[in-house]
N, C-alpha and C positions, 0 to 999 in steps of 0.2 A: 570289101571297101573295109579296114579295120575303124574300128569307132573307139573314141576311148572309153573304157566303162566310167556305165553313166548309175547311179542309182534309182533313180527316179525311174528312167526307158526300163531298169530291169522289172520293177517292182510290176507298170502300166504292161507288159508283155506280160511277165505271170502270172495278171489277172485276164491277161486276155485268153490267154491260155487252157487256166481252167474254168471262163465262163465256155468257151468252146469246147471244152471236152464236158461236161457239165449236158450244155444243148445238144451234144451228140451224143450222150446217153441217153439220152430223151427221147434221144429217134428221130432228131433234127439233120434235113437233108444237108448238101454242099451247098446246093442252090439255095437252100433257105437261111442258110448262116450266111452267105458271100451278100445276101439281099441286108442282113440282121443287120450286118459288120462291118460292109463294104468294102468288104475283100472278094477279090477274086478266089476259085476254086482251085486255081495250082496252090494261093497261098495256102487258104484252108488246111487244103491236102499236104503239104508239107509237116503242117503242124501239129495235126492228125497223126502221121507218122513217128512224127518225132514223141510227141502222148505215148502213142504206142510202146515207144520202143524204150521209154523213160519206165513205163508201168512194168514190163516187158525185164528190166535189170533189176526194177523193188522186188517184184516177183521171185526172182533167183536168189537175192540177197538172203530175203526171209527163208527160202530152203536148203539155206546151210544151215 
């Protein structure tokens, strides 16, 4: 389903992604994050994969 652009929603999602990324870097498991943020492990896995792809793209851009 396509949702119209909402700057508040985008800001909230960005902060959530950052918070989850930081907690993952600290060694938190998906199970712990699931309880902490009230999200399913599937959703957390998708966020982690998207974050990993973004990090890879940024590293490729700096290597050029």
